[in-house]
C-alpha atoms as a printed R data frame, in Angstrom:
    type eleno elety resid chain resno      x       y       z
1   ATOM     1    CA   MET     A     1  0.000   0.000   0.000
2   ATOM     2    CA   ILE     A     2  1.008   3.645  -0.396
3   ATOM     3    CA   ALA     A     3  2.138   5.715   2.580
4   ATOM     4    CA   GLU     A     4  2.569   9.452   2.888
5   ATOM     5    CA   PRO     A     5  6.174  10.751   2.863
6   ATOM     6    CA   SER     A     6  7.648  10.837   6.345
7   ATOM     7    CA   GLU     A     7 11.089  11.724   7.584
8   ATOM     8    CA   HIS     A     8 12.687   9.987   4.569
9   ATOM     9    CA   ALA     A     9 12.370  13.112   2.458
10  ATOM    10    CA   ALA     A    10 15.601  12.494   0.569
11  ATOM    11    CA   GLY     A    11 13.932   9.560  -1.219
12  ATOM    12    CA   TYR     A    12 16.568   6.936  -0.472
13  ATOM    13    CA   ASP     A    13 17.007   4.963   2.727
14  ATOM    14    CA   ARG     A    14 19.587   2.219   2.221
15  ATOM    15    CA   VAL     A    15 18.869   0.547   5.543
16  ATOM    16    CA   ALA     A    16 15.112   0.430   4.942
17  ATOM    17    CA   ILE     A    17 15.481  -0.934   1.403
18  ATOM    18    CA   ALA     A    18 18.011  -3.583   2.409
19  ATOM    19    CA   HIS     A    19 15.833  -4.579   5.383
20  ATOM    20    CA   ARG     A    20 12.731  -4.875   3.185
21  ATOM    21    CA   TYR     A    21 14.479  -7.183   0.717
22  ATOM    22    CA   ASP     A    22 16.078  -9.193   3.493
23  ATOM    23    CA   GLN     A    23 12.571  -9.813   4.844
24  ATOM    24    CA   ILE     A    24 11.065 -10.939   1.548
25  ATOM    25    CA   ALA     A    25 14.108 -12.637  -0.015
26  ATOM    26    CA   ALA     A    26 12.959 -16.259   0.364
27  ATOM    27    CA   ASP     A    27  9.423 -15.575  -0.871
28  ATOM    28    CA   TYR     A    28 10.696 -13.371  -3.706
29  ATOM    29    CA   ALA     A    29 13.082 -16.070  -4.907
30  ATOM    30    CA   ALA     A    30 10.344 -18.713  -4.732
31  ATOM    31    CA   ARG     A    31  7.872 -16.590  -6.732
32  ATOM    32    CA   LEU     A    32 10.121 -14.752  -9.160
33  ATOM    33    CA   GLY     A    33 13.419 -16.640  -9.099
34  ATOM    34    CA   ASP     A    34 12.898 -17.955 -12.644
35  ATOM    35    CA   ASP     A    35 11.979 -14.570 -14.131
36  ATOM    36    CA   PRO     A    36 12.275 -13.533 -16.870
37  ATOM    37    CA   ARG     A    37 10.348 -16.687 -17.770
38  ATOM    38    CA   PRO     A    38 11.612 -18.852 -20.642
39  ATOM    39    CA   GLY     A    39  9.693 -18.109 -23.821
40  ATOM    40    CA   SER     A    40  8.588 -14.663 -22.645
41  ATOM    41    CA   GLY     A    41  9.335 -11.397 -24.402
42  ATOM    42    CA   ASP     A    42 11.244 -10.261 -21.312
43  ATOM    43    CA   ARG     A    43 13.526 -13.299 -21.543
44  ATOM    44    CA   ALA     A    44 14.086 -12.758 -25.278
45  ATOM    45    CA   LEU     A    45 15.127  -9.161 -24.600
46  ATOM    46    CA   VAL     A    46 17.765 -10.312 -22.119
47  ATOM    47    CA   GLU     A    47 19.061 -13.120 -24.321
48  ATOM    48    CA   VAL     A    48 19.385 -10.874 -27.380
49  ATOM    49    CA   ALA     A    49 21.083  -8.129 -25.381
50  ATOM    50    CA   LEU     A    50 23.640 -10.473 -23.815
51  ATOM    51    CA   ALA     A    51 24.331 -12.367 -27.032
52  ATOM    52    CA   SER     A    52 24.985  -9.127 -28.933
53  ATOM    53    CA   ALA     A    53 27.374  -7.684 -26.330
54  ATOM    54    CA   ALA     A    54 30.952  -7.160 -27.445
55  ATOM    55    CA   GLY     A    55 33.880  -8.293 -25.334
56  ATOM    56    CA   SER     A    56 34.711 -11.234 -23.116
57  ATOM    57    CA   GLY     A    57 34.198  -9.782 -19.640
58  ATOM    58    CA   PRO     A    58 31.407 -10.784 -17.267
59  ATOM    59    CA   VAL     A    59 27.794  -9.658 -17.336
60  ATOM    60    CA   LEU     A    60 26.931  -7.372 -14.408
61  ATOM    61    CA   ASP     A    61 23.541  -8.152 -12.867
62  ATOM    62    CA   LEU     A    62 22.861  -4.831 -11.135
63  ATOM    63    CA   GLY     A    63 20.484  -5.055  -8.183
64  ATOM    64    CA   CYS     A    64 20.717  -8.779  -8.739
65  ATOM    65    CA   GLY     A    65 18.347 -10.056  -6.054
66  ATOM    66    CA   PRO     A    66 18.454 -13.872  -6.256
67  ATOM    67    CA   GLY     A    67 20.572 -13.658  -9.422
68  ATOM    68    CA   GLN     A    68 18.082 -14.293 -12.227
69  ATOM    69    CA   ILE     A    69 19.958 -12.405 -14.949
70  ATOM    70    CA   ALA     A    70 23.299 -13.762 -13.762
71  ATOM    71    CA   ALA     A    71 21.875 -17.279 -14.126
72  ATOM    72    CA   ILE     A    72 20.825 -16.587 -17.717
73  ATOM    73    CA   ALA     A    73 24.325 -15.299 -18.495
74  ATOM    74    CA   VAL     A    74 26.032 -18.350 -16.979
75  ATOM    75    CA   ALA     A    75 23.653 -20.710 -18.784
76  ATOM    76    CA   SER     A    76 24.678 -18.967 -22.016
77  ATOM    77    CA   GLY     A    77 28.366 -19.622 -21.340
78  ATOM    78    CA   MET     A    78 29.231 -16.184 -19.962
79  ATOM    79    CA   ARG     A    79 30.705 -15.145 -16.625
80  ATOM    80    CA   ALA     A    80 28.503 -13.150 -14.297
81  ATOM    81    CA   VAL     A    81 28.847 -10.693 -11.423
82  ATOM    82    CA   GLY     A    82 25.910  -9.632  -9.267
83  ATOM    83    CA   ALA     A    83 25.654  -6.530  -7.076
84  ATOM    84    CA   ASP     A    84 23.014  -5.854  -4.434
85  ATOM    85    CA   ILE     A    85 22.607  -4.291  -0.976
86  ATOM    86    CA   SER     A    86 20.486  -7.075   0.530
87  ATOM    87    CA   ALA     A    87 22.554  -9.678   2.371
88  ATOM    88    CA   ALA     A    88 19.700 -12.199   2.253
89  ATOM    89    CA   MET     A    89 19.252 -11.812  -1.507
90  ATOM    90    CA   LEU     A    90 22.989 -12.186  -2.073
91  ATOM    91    CA   ALA     A    91 23.065 -15.347   0.065
92  ATOM    92    CA   ILE     A    92 20.301 -16.885  -2.054
93  ATOM    93    CA   ALA     A    93 22.065 -15.865  -5.270
94  ATOM    94    CA   ARG     A    94 25.294 -17.520  -4.113
95  ATOM    95    CA   ARG     A    95 23.471 -20.749  -3.267
96  ATOM    96    CA   ARG     A    96 21.561 -20.774  -6.547
97  ATOM    97    CA   LEU     A    97 24.536 -19.903  -8.716
98  ATOM    98    CA   PRO     A    98 27.917 -20.948  -7.286
99  ATOM    99    CA   ALA     A    99 29.555 -20.036 -10.596
100 ATOM   100    CA   GLY     A   100 28.677 -16.370 -10.151
101 ATOM   101    CA   ALA     A   101 30.438 -13.702  -8.108
102 ATOM   102    CA   PHE     A   102 28.070 -11.700  -5.904
103 ATOM   103    CA   LEU     A   103 29.072  -8.442  -4.221
104 ATOM   104    CA   THR     A   104 27.571  -6.042  -1.711
105 ATOM   105    CA   ALA     A   105 27.644  -2.717  -3.536
106 ATOM   106    CA   GLU     A   106 25.736   0.482  -4.197
107 ATOM   107    CA   ALA     A   107 24.781   1.069  -7.823
108 ATOM   108    CA   TRP     A   108 26.564   4.444  -7.914
109 ATOM   109    CA   ALA     A   109 29.868   3.147  -6.499
110 ATOM   110    CA   LEU     A   110 30.584  -0.194  -8.150
111 ATOM   111    CA   PRO     A   111 33.783  -1.983  -7.043
112 ATOM   112    CA   LEU     A   112 34.603  -2.986 -10.621
113 ATOM   113    CA   ARG     A   113 37.332  -1.919 -13.027
114 ATOM   114    CA   THR     A   114 36.575   0.469 -15.851
115 ATOM   115    CA   ALA     A   115 35.540  -1.313 -19.081
116 ATOM   116    CA   SER     A   116 35.614  -4.687 -17.337
117 ATOM   117    CA   CYS     A   117 32.101  -5.930 -18.249
118 ATOM   118    CA   ARG     A   118 30.590  -6.983 -21.550
119 ATOM   119    CA   ALA     A   119 27.080  -6.042 -20.457
120 ATOM   120    CA   VAL     A   120 25.102  -4.518 -17.610
121 ATOM   121    CA   ALA     A   121 21.562  -5.685 -16.834
122 ATOM   122    CA   ALA     A   122 19.567  -3.356 -14.577
123 ATOM   123    CA   PHE     A   123 16.344  -5.298 -14.051
124 ATOM   124    CA   TYR     A   124 13.852  -3.728 -11.661
125 ATOM   125    CA   CYS     A   125 16.372  -1.859  -9.551
126 ATOM   126    CA   LEU     A   126 16.342   1.670 -10.984
127 ATOM   127    CA   HIS     A   127 13.025   2.454  -9.255
128 ATOM   128    CA   HIS     A   128 15.043   2.482  -6.034
129 ATOM   129    CA   VAL     A   129 17.341   5.191  -7.432
130 ATOM   130    CA   PRO     A   130 16.135   8.767  -6.786
131 ATOM   131    CA   ARG     A   131 16.195  11.253  -9.641
132 ATOM   132    CA   THR     A   132 19.105  13.069  -8.038
133 ATOM   133    CA   ARG     A   133 21.278   9.965  -8.510
134 ATOM   134    CA   ILE     A   134 20.019   8.258 -11.672
135 ATOM   135    CA   GLY     A   135 22.614  10.009 -13.845
136 ATOM   136    CA   ILE     A   136 25.397   8.846 -11.519
137 ATOM   137    CA   VAL     A   137 24.149   5.240 -11.608
138 ATOM   138    CA   LEU     A   138 23.900   5.165 -15.392
139 ATOM   139    CA   GLY     A   139 27.324   6.796 -15.575
140 ATOM   140    CA   GLU     A   140 28.710   3.952 -13.455
141 ATOM   141    CA   CYS     A   141 27.082   1.465 -15.820
142 ATOM   142    CA   ARG     A   142 28.832   3.162 -18.733
143 ATOM   143    CA   ARG     A   143 32.132   3.215 -16.855
144 ATOM   144    CA   VAL     A   144 32.215  -0.516 -16.147
145 ATOM   145    CA   VAL     A   145 30.983  -1.698 -19.550
146 ATOM   146    CA   ASN     A   146 33.440  -1.907 -22.425
147 ATOM   147    CA   ASP     A   147 32.960  -0.086 -25.731
148 ATOM   148    CA   GLY     A   148 30.421  -2.014 -27.781
149 ATOM   149    CA   GLY     A   149 28.964  -3.622 -24.675
150 ATOM   150    CA   THR     A   150 25.276  -3.495 -23.912
151 ATOM   151    CA   LEU     A   151 22.968  -2.098 -21.263
152 ATOM   152    CA   VAL     A   152 19.563  -3.714 -20.799
153 ATOM   153    CA   VAL     A   153 17.022  -2.087 -18.487
154 ATOM   154    CA   ALA     A   154 13.651  -3.171 -17.145
155 ATOM   155    CA   THR     A   155 11.867  -0.727 -14.881
156 ATOM   156    CA   HIS     A   156  8.479   0.466 -13.705
157 ATOM   157    CA   LEU     A   157  7.202   3.391 -15.762
158 ATOM   158    CA   GLY     A   158  5.301   6.387 -14.510
159 ATOM   159    CA   SER     A   159  5.989   9.758 -12.948
160 ATOM   160    CA   GLY     A   160  6.873  11.060  -9.525
161 ATOM   161    CA   GLU     A   161  7.486   8.983  -6.420
162 ATOM   162    CA   GLN     A   162  5.443   6.536  -4.391
163 ATOM   163    CA   TRP     A   163  6.076   5.727  -0.755
164 ATOM   164    CA   VAL     A   164  5.383   2.039  -0.420
165 ATOM   165    CA   THR     A   165  4.907   0.019   2.726
166 ATOM   166    CA   SER     A   166  3.623  -3.495   3.420
167 ATOM   167    CA   ASP     A   167  1.612  -5.276   6.055
168 ATOM   168    CA   ASP     A   168  4.693  -6.775   7.712
169 ATOM   169    CA   SER     A   169  6.725  -3.561   7.918
170 ATOM   170    CA   ALA     A   170  5.880  -0.018   9.007
171 ATOM   171    CA   GLU     A   171  9.017   1.353   7.339
172 ATOM   172    CA   PRO     A   172  8.121   2.974   3.994
173 ATOM   173    CA   ILE     A   173 10.472   2.953   1.034
174 ATOM   174    CA   CYS     A   174 10.455   5.358  -1.888
175 ATOM   175    CA   VAL     A   175  9.830   4.053  -5.397
176 ATOM   176    CA   THR     A   176 10.773   6.451  -8.192
177 ATOM   177    CA   LEU     A   177  8.814   6.022 -11.411
178 ATOM   178    CA   TYR     A   178 10.522   7.190 -14.597
179 ATOM   179    CA   GLY     A   179  8.799   8.003 -17.868
180 ATOM   180    CA   ARG     A   180  9.870   6.143 -21.004
181 ATOM   181    CA   ASP     A   181 11.315   9.244 -22.662
182 ATOM   182    CA   GLU     A   182 12.855  10.356 -19.373
183 ATOM   183    CA   ILE     A   183 14.823   7.168 -18.771
184 ATOM   184    CA   ALA     A   184 15.826   6.990 -22.457
185 ATOM   185    CA   ALA     A   185 17.244  10.526 -22.256
186 ATOM   186    CA   LYS     A   186 19.202   9.633 -19.115
187 ATOM   187    CA   VAL     A   187 20.639   6.542 -20.804
188 ATOM   188    CA   ARG     A   188 21.715   8.566 -23.843
189 ATOM   189    CA   GLY     A   189 23.242  11.181 -21.584
190 ATOM   190    CA   ALA     A   190 25.371   8.502 -19.918
191 ATOM   191    CA   GLY     A   191 26.997   7.584 -23.242
192 ATOM   192    CA   PHE     A   192 24.792   4.835 -24.671
193 ATOM   193    CA   ALA     A   193 23.104   4.585 -28.065
194 ATOM   194    CA   ILE     A   194 19.587   3.212 -27.680
195 ATOM   195    CA   GLU     A   195 18.729   0.229 -29.875
196 ATOM   196    CA   SER     A   196 15.218  -0.683 -28.737
197 ATOM   197    CA   VAL     A   197 12.521   0.518 -26.343
198 ATOM   198    CA   GLY     A   198  9.299  -1.244 -25.383
199 ATOM   199    CA   SER     A   199  6.735  -1.752 -22.644
200 ATOM   200    CA   ARG     A   200  4.008  -4.092 -21.432
201 ATOM   201    CA   ALA     A   201  1.259  -4.238 -18.834
202 ATOM   202    CA   PRO     A   202  2.118  -5.824 -15.466
203 ATOM   203    CA   ARG     A   203  1.184  -9.398 -14.579
204 ATOM   204    CA   PRO     A   204 -1.094  -9.814 -11.535
205 ATOM   205    CA   ASP     A   205  1.881 -10.929  -9.396
206 ATOM   206    CA   GLU     A   206  4.004  -7.900 -10.329
207 ATOM   207    CA   PHE     A   207  4.176  -4.273  -9.175
208 ATOM   208    CA   GLN     A   208  1.167  -2.602 -10.772
209 ATOM   209    CA   ALA     A   209  2.762  -0.115 -13.127
210 ATOM   210    CA   GLU     A   210  3.578  -0.283 -16.820
211 ATOM   211    CA   HIS     A   211  6.842  -2.163 -17.299
212 ATOM   212    CA   GLY     A   212  9.387  -0.504 -19.558
213 ATOM   213    CA   PHE     A   213 12.291  -2.154 -21.384
214 ATOM   214    CA   LEU     A   214 15.329  -0.649 -23.061
215 ATOM   215    CA   ARG     A   215 18.395  -2.019 -24.811
216 ATOM   216    CA   ALA     A   216 21.368   0.232 -25.557
217 ATOM   217    CA   ARG     A   217 24.970  -0.045 -26.695
218 ATOM   218    CA   ALA     A   218 27.981   1.673 -25.171
219 ATOM   219    CA   ALA     A   219 28.967   4.293 -27.751
């Protein structure tokens, strides 16, 4: 449900977000651990983006949760690195995918070398990035991906911010909804050339906002 803004006026509370995902990690992995589902348009987007990426470095699964995108990369014969702030999500990812490397890291301060990744997948994590920091996060994505590498984004579309809470936690977290043109402009500004943009309606078990998808290449 939606809560009114409280003392978290800055729009980002790392402790609250990490705590929320620690609480729901097991259920999240059980419900959504195989997403994007094989045969779905979401899965095809990821597979095309990773297959077309130049270079031999790993795929970065940004905001990796239980490591769904990392698992797709490894199954395709690529190396994978996941980054998240939830210890419980990272523990599940490590159990599910021993071949991956999973790190505790903020999206705007990645502990990775410049041009070390062939692709970055930011699936349903950018809604936790406030507008004041989205340019920094996308700039970090461009820094770590090599020239010719790809960025693939899935995010909730909309405008403004929503303060979301749940029945098992009184601590609200801020969800930032970006418009399709808005996020595309930010991606271009970070040094990527956009190759495709799309959207779809949410499934009943997903966050109820239009889901936007974008694939871009490091220029």
